C-alpha positions in Angstrom: -14.6 -6.8 -28.6 -15.0 -3.1 -28.2 -11.7 -2.4 -26.5 -10.9 -1.6 -22.9 -12.2 1.2 -20.8 -9.5 3.8 -20.3 -10.0 4.3 -16.6 -7.1 3.1 -14.4 -7.5 1.7 -11.0 -7.3 4.2 -8.1 -8.4 4.1 -4.5 -10.8 7.0 -5.1 -12.5 5.4 -8.1 -12.7 2.0 -6.3 -14.4 3.6 -3.3 -16.6 6.0 -5.1 -20.3 5.0 -4.6 -19.3 1.6 -3.4 -21.8 1.6 -0.5 -20.8 -1.7 1.1 -21.1 -2.5 4.8 -18.0 -4.6 5.3 -15.9 -5.4 2.3 -14.1 -2.3 1.1 -14.1 -0.5 4.5 -10.5 0.2 3.6 -9.0 -0.1 0.1 -5.3 -0.3 -0.6 -3.8 -0.1 -4.1 -0.2 -1.2 -4.5 1.7 -0.7 -7.8 3.5 -4.0 -7.2 3.6 -6.7 -4.5 4.8 -10.3 -4.2 1.2 -11.6 -3.6 -1.9 -9.8 -2.4 -2.7 -12.7 -0.1 0.7 -12.7 1.4 0.6 -8.9 2.0 -2.9 -9.2 3.5 -1.9 -11.9 6.0 1.6 -10.9 6.8 1.4 -7.1 6.7 -2.2 -5.8 7.0 -3.5 -8.5 9.4 -0.4 -8.3 11.6 -0.5 -4.5 11.9 -4.2 -4.0 12.1 -5.5 -7.0 13.9 -9.3 -7.6 13.9 -9.8 -4.0 12.9 -8.4 -4.9 9.5 -11.7 -6.7 8.7 -13.1 -5.6 5.4 -9.8 -4.3 4.0 -9.3 -5.0 0.2 -5.9 -4.9 -1.3 -5.4 -4.4 -5.1 -2.3 -4.5 -7.1 -1.4 -4.0 -10.8 1.4 -6.6 -10.7 2.3 -9.6 -8.6 5.9 -10.8 -8.6 5.0 -14.1 -6.9 1.3 -14.6 -7.5 0.0 -17.8 -6.1 -2.8 -20.2 -7.0 -3.9 -23.2 -5.0 -1.4 -25.8 -3.9 1.5 -23.5 -4.6 0.8 -23.1 -8.3 2.0 -19.8 -9.9 -0.4 -17.2 -11.2 0.8 -15.2 -14.1 -0.5 -11.8 -15.3 0.9 -9.0 -17.3 1.1 -5.6 -15.6 -2.2 -3.9 -15.5 -4.1 -6.6 -17.4 -6.0 -8.2 -14.6 -8.0 -7.6 -11.4 -5.6 -8.8 -8.7 -7.2 -8.4 -5.3 -7.5 -9.9 -1.8 -10.4 -9.2 0.6 -9.3 -9.7 4.3 -12.0 -10.7 6.7 -11.8 -11.4 10.5 -14.0 -14.2 11.8 -14.7 -14.6 15.5 -14.8 -18.2 16.8 -18.5 -18.0 17.4 -19.2 -17.4 13.7 -16.1 -18.9 12.0 -16.9 -20.8 8.8 -15.0 -23.5 7.0 -12.7 -22.7 4.2 -15.2 -24.6 1.9 -17.7 -21.9 2.7 -15.4 -19.1 1.6 -14.3 -20.9 -1.5 -17.9 -21.3 -2.6 -18.9 -17.8 -1.5 -16.0 -16.2 -3.3 -16.8 -18.1 -6.5 -20.4 -17.0 -6.3 -19.3 -13.4 -5.7 -16.9 -13.3 -8.6 -19.6 -14.7 -11.0 -22.2 -12.3 -9.7 -19.8 -9.4 -10.1 -18.9 -10.2 -13.6 -22.6 -10.7 -14.5 -23.4 -7.3 -13.1 -20.6 -5.4 -14.8 -20.4 -7.1 -18.2 -22.5 -8.8 -20.8 -21.1 -12.3 -19.9 -22.4 -15.2 -17.9 -19.4 -17.2 -16.5 -19.7 -20.5 -14.7 -18.1 -21.9 -11.6 -15.9 -25.0 -11.8 -15.1 -26.7 -8.5 -13.0 -26.1 -6.5 -11.9 -22.5 -7.2 -12.2 -21.6 -10.8 -14.5 -19.4 -12.9 -14.9 -20.4 -16.6 -16.3 -19.0 -19.7 -16.9 -21.2 -22.8 -14.8 -23.9 -21.2 -11.8 -21.6 -20.7 -10.5 -20.3 -17.4 -11.4 -16.7 -16.7 -10.6 -16.3 -13.0 -9.1 -18.1 -10.1 -9.6 -17.9 -6.3 -7.3 -18.6 -3.4 -8.7 -18.8 0.1 -6.3 -18.9 3.0 -7.4 -19.1 6.7 -4.9 -18.2 9.4 -5.1 -17.7 13.1 -3.0 -14.9 14.5 0.2 -15.8 16.4 -0.3 -15.1 20.1 1.9 -12.4 21.5 1.3 -13.6 25.0 -0.4 -16.6 26.7 -3.8 -15.4 25.6 -5.0 -16.8 22.3 -7.0 -14.4 20.2 -10.4 -16.0 19.5 -10.8 -15.9 15.8 -9.1 -16.2 12.4 -8.3 -14.1 9.4 -9.7 -15.2 6.0 -7.8 -13.9 2.9 -9.9 -14.2 -0.2 -7.5 -13.8 -3.2 -9.1 -13.2 -6.6 -7.5 -12.9 -10.0 -9.7 -12.1 -13.0 -8.3 -12.0 -16.5 -9.5 -8.6 -17.9 -7.4 -7.2 -20.8 -5.3 -10.1 -21.9 -5.1 -11.2 -25.5 -4.1 -14.8 -26.5 -0.4 -13.9 -26.7 -0.3 -12.7 -23.1 -0.9 -16.2 -21.8 1.9 -18.8 -21.4 1.9 -21.1 -24.4 1.1 -24.2 -22.3 -2.3 -22.7 -21.1 -3.1 -20.5 -24.1 -5.8 -22.8 -25.4 -7.4 -23.1 -21.9 -7.5 -19.5 -20.8 -9.6 -16.4 -21.7 -10.2 -12.9 -20.7 -13.1 -10.4 -20.5 -11.5 -8.5 -23.4 -11.4 -11.6 -25.6 -15.0 -12.6 -24.8 -17.0 -9.5 -24.3 -18.6 -7.2 -26.9 -18.4 -4.3 -24.5 -15.6 -2.2 -23.2 -13.9 -3.7 -20.1 -14.1 -1.4 -17.1 -12.0 -2.8 -14.4 -13.2 -0.3 -11.8 -16.8 -1.3 -12.4 -16.0 -5.0 -12.2 -14.0 -4.6 -9.0 -16.8 -2.7 -7.4 -19.4 -5.3 -8.5 -17.2 -8.1 -7.0 -16.8 -6.2 -3.7 -20.5 -5.7 -3.4 -21.2 -9.4 -4.1 -18.5 -10.4 -1.6 -20.1 -8.0 0.9 -23.4 -9.9 0.5 -21.9 -13.4 0.8 -19.8 -12.4 3.8 -23.0 -11.8 5.8 -22.7 -8.0 6.0 -26.4 -7.6 5.2 -27.6 -10.7 7.2 -26.7 -14.4 7.7 -26.2 -16.6 4.6 -27.4 -20.1 5.3 -25.5 -23.1 3.9 -28.6 -24.0 1.9 -28.8 -20.6 0.3 -25.1 -20.5 -0.6 -25.2 -24.0 -2.0 -28.2 -23.1 -4.1 -26.5 -19.9 -5.5 -23.4 -22.0 -6.3 -25.3 -24.8 -8.0 -27.3 -22.3 -10.1 -24.0 -21.0 -11.6 -22.2 -24.3 -12.0 -22.6 -27.2 -14.4 -20.6 -29.5 -12.1 -23.5 -31.3 -10.4 -23.8 -34.7 -12.1 -20.5 -34.3 -14.0 -18.0 -37.2 -14.1 -14.6 -36.1 -12.8 -11.3 -37.3 -11.3 -9.9 -35.7 -8.1 -6.5 -35.9 -6.5 -6.4 -35.7 -2.7 -3.6 -36.9 -0.4 -1.6 -38.2 -3.4 -4.5 -40.5 -4.5 -6.8 -40.3 -7.4 -10.6 -40.7 -7.0 -12.9 -41.1 -10.0 -16.7 -40.6 -9.8 -19.6 -38.3 -10.3 -20.2 -35.0 -8.5 -23.5 -35.3 -6.6 -23.5 -32.3 -4.2 -21.5 -29.5 -2.7 -21.7 -28.3 0.9 -20.3 -25.1 2.4 -18.9 -27.0 5.4 -17.9 -30.3 4.0 -16.9 -29.5 0.4 -17.7 -31.5 -2.6 -19.5 -34.9 -2.5 -18.3 -37.4 -5.0 -20.1 -40.6 -5.8 -17.1 -42.9 -6.3 -16.9 -45.6 -8.9 -17.1 -48.1 -6.1 -20.6 -46.7 -5.1 -19.5 -45.1 -1.9 -19.7 -41.3 -1.3 -16.7 -39.2 -0.2 -16.3 -35.6 0.8 -13.4 -33.5 -0.6 -12.1 -30.3 0.9 -11.4 -27.6 -1.8 -8.3 -26.4 0.1 -6.5 -29.7 -0.4 -8.0 -31.2 -3.5 -7.2 -30.7 -7.2 -9.1 -31.7 -10.3 -7.7 -33.5 -13.3 
């Protein structure tokens, strides 16, 4: 652990040399906000409409950070990368939330690989792990705009919220998760440069968003599987208030995770509504 890189986040540094086609067209940095996803969907999307596509919102502190299924996301001021990429998808190319959950996870892992000496792994449905400890979380929310007249706008906003533990030490984590969480500072032998990591994640998001060309379901599934040890793993999932035990046999960008149940049947699970025990 060589200590953190002194550079602070700034719009100028985040944009410098980024060279993306879609993600990062506009970058906002807020000192504090309730939630970057909430701000993206309720402020940026509302005021900018489809032109807000590619906007990325960063903050140093969230007062009401959210994980999946309403769970809180805690982070000390200035210790994490807290960001939301806002994308606009037309009806003719709109993809399922499962696609974006998988794509975001691949992008986060690729970004961390590119900017650090670490090789994290994806854990379905939305987590990035390092040495069996949680390093990052992802929250994807899809929302159609509210019509202002009788005409419905054909398309939807996708807010991809990402939180990466960067500079935390064990004492920064709540006691109940201290043994299950890690940070780049705790795990890396190199200085942690949050600007470089943020840029690497934005470039990877740009790729999986299709900015440089279409990404097939097969290509995304292969990239996800390459960076996850989940295939073949036994697990218990909770969906609709019920528990399902079995073995993970596949993931699909449109249908979610495929579980071979203990009964022998196979069942698909949507990452947006499923949790893992």
